[in-house]
C-alpha positions in Angstrom: -22.1 -45.2 -81.0 -25.8 -45.3 -81.8 -26.1 -48.4 -79.5 -24.2 -46.7 -76.7 -26.6 -43.8 -76.5 -29.7 -46.0 -76.4 -32.1 -46.7 -73.6 -31.1 -50.2 -72.4 -32.9 -53.0 -70.6 -31.4 -55.2 -68.0 -30.3 -57.6 -70.8 -29.2 -55.1 -73.3 -30.8 -52.6 -75.6 -34.6 -52.1 -75.4 -36.9 -53.2 -78.2 -38.4 -49.7 -78.2 -35.0 -48.1 -79.0 -34.3 -50.6 -81.7 -37.7 -50.1 -83.3 -37.2 -46.3 -83.1 -33.9 -46.4 -85.0 -34.8 -49.0 -87.6 -36.0 -46.6 -90.3 -32.9 -44.4 -90.0 -30.7 -47.5 -90.0 -32.2 -48.8 -93.2 -32.1 -45.6 -95.2 -28.6 -44.8 -94.1 -26.9 -48.0 -95.4 -24.3 -47.4 -98.0 -25.9 -48.2 -101.4 -22.6 -49.0 -103.2 -21.6 -51.5 -100.6 -25.1 -53.1 -100.6 -24.8 -53.5 -104.4 -21.4 -55.1 -104.1 -22.8 -57.6 -101.6 -25.7 -58.4 -103.9 -23.4 -58.9 -106.9 -21.2 -61.2 -104.9 -24.0 -63.7 -104.4 -25.9 -63.0 -107.7 -25.3 -66.4 -109.2 -26.1 -68.4 -106.1 -29.5 -70.1 -105.5 -29.2 -70.3 -101.8 -27.1 -68.9 -98.9 -26.4 -69.5 -95.2 -26.1 -66.4 -93.0 -25.1 -65.8 -89.4 -26.2 -62.5 -87.9 -24.4 -61.5 -84.7 -26.0 -59.2 -82.2 -29.3 -59.5 -84.1 -31.5 -57.5 -81.7 -35.1 -57.6 -83.1 -34.1 -58.8 -86.6 -33.6 -55.4 -88.3 -30.5 -56.5 -90.1 -32.2 -59.5 -91.6 -35.1 -57.3 -92.8 -32.7 -55.1 -94.7 -30.0 -57.5 -95.8 -32.3 -60.3 -97.0 -33.4 -58.1 -100.0 -29.8 -58.3 -101.3 -29.5 -62.1 -101.2 -30.6 -65.2 -103.2 -34.2 -66.3 -102.8 -33.4 -69.3 -100.6 -31.8 -68.1 -97.3 -30.9 -69.9 -94.1 -30.3 -67.5 -91.2 -29.0 -68.0 -87.7 -29.8 -65.0 -85.5 -27.6 -64.6 -82.5 -28.0 -62.4 -79.5 -27.1 -62.5 -75.8 -30.5 -61.3 -74.7 -33.3 -63.9 -74.8 -36.0 -61.2 -74.5 -34.8 -59.6 -77.8 -34.8 -62.9 -79.5 -38.4 -63.4 -78.5 -39.3 -59.9 -79.9 -37.3 -60.7 -83.1 -39.4 -63.8 -83.7 -42.6 -61.9 -83.3 -41.4 -59.0 -85.4 -40.2 -61.2 -88.3 -43.5 -63.1 -88.4 -45.3 -59.7 -88.7 -42.9 -58.5 -91.4 -43.1 -61.6 -93.6 -45.9 -62.2 -96.1 -46.4 -65.7 -94.6 -44.8 -67.7 -91.8 -44.8 -71.3 -90.8 -43.5 -72.9 -87.5 -45.3 -76.2 -87.8 -42.0 -78.1 -88.0 -40.4 -76.3 -85.1 -38.4 -74.3 -87.6 -39.5 -70.7 -88.5 -39.9 -70.4 -92.2 -40.8 -67.0 -93.7 -41.8 -65.9 -97.1 -41.2 -62.3 -98.2 -41.8 -61.6 -101.9 -39.9 -64.3 -103.8 -37.6 -65.1 -100.9 -38.0 -68.1 -98.5 -36.1 -67.7 -95.3 -35.4 -70.4 -92.7 -34.6 -68.7 -89.4 -32.9 -70.2 -86.3 -32.5 -68.2 -83.1 -29.6 -68.7 -80.7 -28.9 -67.1 -77.4 -25.2 -66.9 -76.9 -22.3 -64.9 -75.4 -20.0 -64.1 -78.3 -17.0 -63.6 -76.1 -17.2 -67.3 -75.1 -19.1 -69.0 -77.9 -18.0 -67.3 -81.1 -16.7 -70.5 -82.8 -19.9 -72.4 -81.9 -22.3 -69.8 -83.2 -20.4 -69.2 -86.5 -20.8 -72.9 -87.3 -18.8 -74.9 -89.8 -18.9 -72.7 -92.9 -21.4 -69.9 -93.3 -21.5 -68.1 -96.6 -22.0 -64.7 -95.0 -21.4 -63.3 -91.5 -23.1 -60.1 -90.8 -23.9 -57.6 -88.0 -25.3 -54.1 -87.5 -24.1 -51.4 -85.1 -22.0 -53.9 -83.2 -18.3 -53.5 -83.6 -17.8 -50.0 -82.1 -18.9 -51.8 -78.8 -16.3 -54.6 -79.3 -12.7 -54.5 -78.2 -9.7 -54.7 -80.5 -8.7 -58.2 -79.2 -12.2 -59.4 -79.9 -12.2 -58.0 -83.4 -8.9 -59.7 -84.0 -10.3 -63.0 -82.8 -13.5 -62.5 -84.8 -11.6 -61.7 -88.1 -9.5 -64.9 -87.6 -12.6 -67.0 -87.1 -14.3 -65.6 -90.2 -11.1 -66.0 -92.2 -10.8 -69.7 -91.1 -14.3 -70.3 -92.7 -13.6 -68.2 -95.8 -16.9 -66.5 -95.3 -17.9 -63.1 -96.7 -18.2 -60.4 -93.9 -20.6 -57.5 -94.1 -21.3 -55.1 -91.3 -23.2 -51.8 -91.3 -23.5 -48.7 -89.1 -20.3 -48.9 -87.2 -19.7 -45.6 -85.4 -16.7 -43.7 -86.8 -16.5 -40.7 -84.5 -18.3 -38.1 -86.6 -21.1 -36.3 -84.6 -22.8 -33.0 -85.2 -25.8 -31.5 -83.5 -28.2 -28.8 -84.7 -28.5 -26.1 -83.5 -24.8 -26.0 -82.8 -23.7 -24.9 -79.3 -20.5 -24.0 -77.4 -20.5 -27.3 -75.4 -20.8 -29.6 -78.4 -17.1 -30.3 -78.7 -16.7 -31.0 -75.0 -19.7 -33.2 -74.9 -18.4 -35.2 -77.9 -15.0 -35.7 -76.2 -16.6 -36.9 -73.0 -18.9 -39.2 -74.9 -16.0 -40.8 -76.7 -14.3 -41.4 -73.3 -17.5 -43.2 -72.2 -17.6 -45.3 -75.4 -14.1 -46.6 -75.0 -15.0 -48.5 -71.9 -16.0 -52.1 -71.4 -19.4 -52.9 -73.1 -19.1 -56.6 -72.5 -16.2 -57.4 -75.0 -13.4 -55.7 -73.1 -12.3 -52.1 -73.7 -14.3 -51.0 -76.7 -12.6 -49.9 -79.9 -15.2 -47.1 -80.2 -14.8 -44.8 -83.2 -11.6 -46.6 -84.3 -13.6 -49.9 -84.9 -13.9 -49.4 -88.7 -10.1 -49.0 -89.0 -9.5 -52.0 -86.8 -12.0 -54.2 -88.8 -10.4 -53.2 -92.1 -6.8 -53.8 -90.9 -7.7 -57.2 -89.4 -9.5 -58.6 -92.5 -6.7 -57.3 -94.8 -4.2 -59.1 -92.6 -6.1 -62.3 -93.5 -5.9 -61.6 -97.2 -9.5 -60.3 -97.6 -10.4 -57.5 -100.1 -12.0 -54.8 -97.9 -14.4 -52.1 -99.1 -15.8 -49.4 -96.9 -18.6 -46.9 -97.4 -20.1 -44.0 -95.4 -23.5 -44.6 -93.9 -24.3 -41.6 -91.7 -27.5 -40.9 -89.9 -28.8 -37.6 -91.1 -31.7 -36.7 -88.8 -34.1 -33.9 -89.2 -37.7 -32.8 -88.8 -39.1 -36.3 -89.5 -36.9 -37.9 -86.8 -37.9 -35.8 -83.8 -38.5 -38.8 -81.5 -35.2 -40.4 -82.5 -33.3 -37.2 -82.0 -34.8 -36.7 -78.5 -33.9 -40.3 -77.5 -30.4 -40.0 -79.0 -29.7 -36.7 -77.2 -31.0 -38.1 -73.9 -28.8 -41.2 -74.1 -25.8 -39.2 -75.3 -26.2 -36.9 -72.2 -26.6 -39.9 -69.9 -23.4 -41.4 -71.2 -21.5 -38.1 -70.7 -22.9 -37.8 -67.2 -21.4 -41.2 -66.3 -17.9 -40.0 -67.1 -18.0 -37.2 -64.6 -16.1 -35.1 -67.1 -18.6 -32.3 -67.2 -20.8 -30.5 -64.7 -24.3 -31.7 -64.4 -25.6 -28.2 -64.9 -23.7 -27.9 -68.2 -25.1 -31.2 -69.4 -28.6 -30.1 -68.4 -28.1 -26.9 -70.3 -27.0 -28.8 -73.4 -30.1 -30.9 -73.3 -32.4 -28.0 -72.7 -31.2 -26.2 -75.8 -33.4 -28.6 -77.8 -32.0 -30.3 -80.9 -33.7 -30.2 -84.3 -31.1 -32.2 -86.2 -28.1 -34.5 -85.8 -25.5 -36.2 -88.0 -23.9 -39.4 -86.7 -21.1 -40.9 -88.8 -21.0 -44.6 -89.5 -19.0 -46.9 -91.8 -20.2 -50.0 -93.6 -17.6 -52.7 -94.3 -17.6 -55.5 -96.8 -14.7 -58.1 -96.7 -14.4 -60.7 -99.3 -11.9 -63.6 -99.1 -9.4 -64.3 -101.8 -10.1 -61.4 -104.1 -7.4 -59.1 -105.4 -9.4 -56.2 -106.8 -10.8 -53.6 -104.4 -14.5 -52.6 -104.6 -14.6 -48.8 -104.4 -17.7 -48.0 -102.4 -17.1 -44.8 -100.4 -19.7 -42.1 -101.1 -17.5 -39.1 -102.2 -20.4 -36.7 -101.5 -20.2 -37.3 -97.8 -18.0 -35.1 -95.7 
């Protein structure tokens, strides 16, 4: 959902939007699931990772902290402009960087990361970008934009490689705005109608994506753990709230399900807070025990 409400460029989502949301994304990740991923690779010295829909590299910046010191990443996105921004942003984030060999090598703390960038259409090139046998396939805020058939195809491809799968911030349908208003429920319903349209992968799974992901990986014998990762936005997130509300209203307007005057009135009310529900998912091949990672304190 948080992708669907963003300001987008001709090729996808704008770097400005992705930068605006990064702080909220990182703090919202489910800590129990992050710990479970870290534990999974604790005894490894090195790891290969494929990051799908990488945007400006935010997922790498957060997930790399959980992994062994030697990491080889392939960052995949359909928008070449975002890949260019990702390269620049990662060089700025790292303690040191080296591109003398044509390969981007980053050092951050104790970790050494080798990073390859690949521009690709996942609907046509999924098998190619996943490669022979990655240790980990990951993504952030992607699968609520994907269709159920694509998720089915994706789970089968990951299962074939026996890779661990970890995705964060998949929209799950929970949405609350502050202050509350009489049009909130109608706006939410219209937004969900917009989200379950074609975003480039076929008709999107939208808020049912976490359930579809879990079902598909369990079908392939994976142990699946899920955890809540809601955005809880307040006074320190004013710019993000404003952009989120504007994108939300624009999506609702496209459905023609509400009068423009009502949408304008909803926007003019001014929002001081928002909660957007997400689910993180970790799927591990060949394990029988379930990692319990849901945060019981979240509604």
